[in-house]
C-alpha positions as CSV (number, residue, x, y, z in Angstrom):
1,M,187.3,23.8,-89.9
2,H,188.6,27.0,-88.7
3,P,186.1,29.1,-86.4
4,A,186.4,32.1,-88.9
5,L,185.5,30.1,-91.7
6,K,182.4,28.5,-89.8
7,L,181.3,32.4,-89.1
8,L,181.7,33.4,-92.5
9,D,179.6,30.4,-93.7
10,K,177.1,31.3,-91.4
11,A,177.2,35.0,-92.5
12,I,177.0,33.9,-96.1
13,A,173.8,31.7,-95.4
14,L,172.4,34.5,-93.6
15,G,173.0,36.9,-96.6
16,R,171.4,34.4,-98.9
17,Q,168.2,34.7,-96.6
18,E,168.5,38.5,-96.6
19,L,168.4,38.6,-100.5
20,A,165.5,36.3,-100.8
21,H,163.6,38.4,-98.0
22,L,164.6,41.6,-100.1
23,A,163.2,40.0,-103.3
24,A,160.0,39.2,-101.6
25,G,159.8,42.8,-100.2
26,E,160.0,41.7,-96.5
27,L,162.1,44.4,-95.3
28,D,161.9,43.8,-91.6
29,Q,163.1,40.3,-92.0
30,A,166.0,41.5,-94.0
31,E,166.9,44.0,-91.8
32,A,167.2,41.4,-88.9
33,L,169.3,39.1,-91.1
34,A,171.4,42.1,-91.9
35,F,172.3,43.1,-88.5
36,G,172.9,39.3,-87.5
37,R,175.1,39.2,-90.5
38,D,177.1,42.1,-89.4
39,S,177.6,40.7,-86.0
40,L,179.0,37.4,-87.5
41,L,181.4,39.1,-89.7
42,T,182.5,41.5,-87.1
43,E,183.2,38.4,-84.9
44,A,184.6,36.5,-87.8
45,L,187.1,39.4,-88.7
46,S,188.1,39.7,-85.0
47,D,191.9,39.5,-84.1
48,D,191.0,36.5,-82.1
49,N,189.7,34.6,-84.7
50,L,192.0,35.3,-87.4
51,S,195.3,34.8,-85.3
52,A,195.5,31.2,-85.7
53,P,197.0,29.8,-88.8
54,Q,194.5,29.0,-91.4
55,S,194.1,28.4,-95.2
56,L,194.3,31.8,-96.6
57,D,192.8,30.7,-99.8
58,E,189.7,29.4,-98.2
59,L,189.5,32.6,-96.5
60,L,189.8,34.7,-99.5
61,S,187.1,32.7,-101.3
62,R,184.7,33.2,-98.3
63,L,185.2,36.8,-98.3
64,T,184.9,36.9,-102.1
65,E,181.6,35.3,-102.0
66,L,180.4,37.5,-99.4
67,K,181.6,40.5,-101.4
68,E,179.6,39.3,-104.5
69,L,176.7,38.4,-102.3
70,Q,176.8,42.1,-100.8
71,A,176.6,43.5,-104.4
72,Q,173.5,41.6,-105.0
73,I,171.9,42.5,-101.8
74,I,172.6,46.2,-102.6
75,D,171.3,45.9,-106.3
76,A,168.0,44.4,-104.7
77,A,167.8,47.0,-102.2
78,G,168.3,49.6,-105.2
79,R,165.6,48.1,-107.1
80,L,163.3,48.1,-104.3
81,H,164.1,51.5,-103.2
82,R,163.4,52.8,-106.8
83,S,160.4,50.9,-107.0
84,L,158.9,52.4,-103.5
85,G,159.8,55.8,-105.1
86,D,157.9,55.2,-108.2
87,R,155.0,53.9,-106.3
88,L,155.0,57.0,-104.1
89,R,155.0,59.7,-107.2
90,R,152.3,57.6,-108.9
91,T,150.4,57.7,-105.4
92,G,150.8,61.6,-105.4
93,K,149.7,62.1,-109.0
94,E,146.5,59.9,-108.1
95,R,145.8,62.0,-105.0
96,K,146.1,65.2,-107.2
97,R,143.6,63.9,-109.9
98,H,141.4,62.7,-107.4
99,A,141.4,66.2,-105.5
100,G,140.8,67.6,-108.8
101,Y,137.7,65.4,-109.7
102,G,136.3,66.4,-106.1
103,R,136.5,69.9,-106.8
104,A,134.7,69.6,-110.1
105,A,131.9,67.3,-108.6
106,R,131.1,69.6,-105.8
107,P,128.4,72.0,-106.8
108,T,129.3,75.7,-107.0
109,P,127.1,77.6,-104.5
110,R,124.9,80.4,-105.6
111,V,126.3,83.9,-104.8
112,Q,124.1,85.7,-102.5
113,S,124.7,89.1,-101.6
114,Q,125.2,89.9,-97.9
115,Y,123.8,93.3,-98.2
116,I,120.3,92.1,-98.8
117,S,118.2,91.1,-95.9
118,Q,116.1,88.1,-96.4
119,N,114.1,88.9,-93.2
120,G,112.3,91.6,-94.9
């Protein structure tokens, strides 16, 4: 098998792992895999790896698979982003609600005049 195809197969495998980590909410692992996938793609698409004759149909099928996988990764990341935004908005509303309860639960201090001396 041609080296570029091997590298693209590795990139596809990393992309599938990245998608699984995104679905599980494991962002650090997904990020590390994304950088690894990027370096594999850069290497696979370099002039050195693409200069030798190879089956263009196989190369095109791998690149098409990577494109579809990338679309799935972007979709999963978008869902995760929206979910995080929703949770942050809910947390903000909860914080405001709890602050309101805190203000209502505190006793109001009696008003004392500062002009009347309590010493006599």
